[in-house]
N, C-alpha and C positions, 0 to 999 in steps of 0.2 A: 504494499499500500504506499509506504514511504517513497519508494522508488517511483512508482506510478504518478504519484502527486508531484514529485520533483520534475519528471519529464513534461507533464502537462503545464506546469508553471514555466518551464523553460521555453516551451513552444509558445506560450502567450508573450513571454518576454521578447523572443525573437520577432514575433508578429508586430511588436509595438516599437521596435527600433527601426530607424530608417537607415539606409545604407551609407549615407553620408557620416553618420555618427559611429561607424564601426572602426575607424582608424584614427583615434584620438589619444592624446597623452597630456596629463596635468601633474604638476608636482608642487610641493610646498615643503619648507622646512619648519620646524617646531622646537621650542625649548624642551629638553627632556625633563619633563615635570608632570605630575598628576594633574596639575592646574592646566596644562596644555590640552588635555584630552578632550574638552568640550570644543576647542578649536579644531582638532582632529576630526572629530565626528561632524562638525559644521562643514569644513572643507570636503569631506568624503561625500556628505549629502549633495552639496553644490554640484560636485563632479558628476555624480550619478545622475542627477537631474539634467545636467547638460547632455550626458550620454543617453539620455531617455531610457533609463533602466526602470523596470516595473517597480512600483512603489513598496511592494512587500519584499521583494528581493533586495531592493535598496536598504531597508531597515535591517535585514540580516547581515548584508555586506558591512554596514556601518558597525554593527555589533562585532564582527570579526576583526575589523580594523582597530576599533576601540580596544578590544582584547589584546591584540598583538602589540599596540602601542603601550598599554599598560604593563604588558610583560617586559618590554625594553626598560621602561622606567623601574620597575620592581626588581627585575633580575640583573640586566646588563649594568645598570648603574646602582645596584644595591650598596655598594661601599662609597659611592659619591652622591649622596642626596642633594647636595647644593650645587651640582654641576651647572655649568653655563653652556654645556655641549647642546648641539642641535641635532635632531634626527629628521630625516627626510622621508616623506611618503610620496610615492609616485604611483598614479593610476592610470593604466593604459588599457585601450581596448583595440584589438586588432584582429580581423578575421573571426570575429564572434568569441574571441577568448579575452576575458577580462584578467589582467595581471596587476597585482598590488604589491609593490616592492617597499620594503623598509630598509633605511641605511642608518647605521649608527656607529659610534666609535667606543662603545662600552666593552665590558668584559666579553671576551669570545664565548659564542653559544657552545655548550657541550651538548650535542644532540641527544646523546644517550640518556641524558637527564631531564629532557623535555617530555612530559607526560602528565596526564591529568589524574586527579585522584579518582577513586572509586565512585561511581555514580550513585551508589546506594548509601554511601557515607554522608548523611545529611548534616551539613554545616555550611556556613557562608564561605565563599571563595573557592579557588582551586579548580574551576571548571572552564576557565577561558580557552585553554588548549582543547578542551572537548567541543567547545562551541565552534572554534575555528575549523576543526577537523569535519564537523557536521556540515558547516556552511560552504566550505571551499571544496574544490575538486583535488587540488593538490597544494602541498606545503613543502618547501625547499628551503634549506639553509645553503646558501652560496657563499664562496668565500668573498669577502668585501675587497673591492678594488680600491687602492689608496684615493683618498684618505681614510675610507671606512674600514671597519674591522668586521662588522656583521652586515649581511644582506639577506634578509628573509623575503621569500618570494611566494605569494599566495596566487593561485589561479582558479578561475571559474569559466566553464564553458557556458556561453549563453545560448 
């Protein structure tokens, strides 16, 4: 049922997008801080609106982006709470593939440690990675090209 729902939703999304909106890219940098998360969400919503992405999917994607940005603040900069570093969020759409990239200079990601807590463990927090995995089609940690240390790439077929 979940897979059928996703396919139906993706068909509606594809139908609502015009061809001129399929090859676009926007990026913006943000202070690495929990206080910047509202700006990350607003930027994402604006870009998805420009790209004419279905509103329901738009909100899911904003959630995935906010969770990923929060993880950068919480984990990559855990030892630097007052950093003035900036992270970059780039959102691109090409050939019906949405790609969301995050670039930061924080502590390098140890992929083996990236996992969500047990779903049935009822307590606040710890499900950001789960939500990202559920919303996105793929999650990749690529080596950061200078000056970046981390480059997280989320993709979604539209």
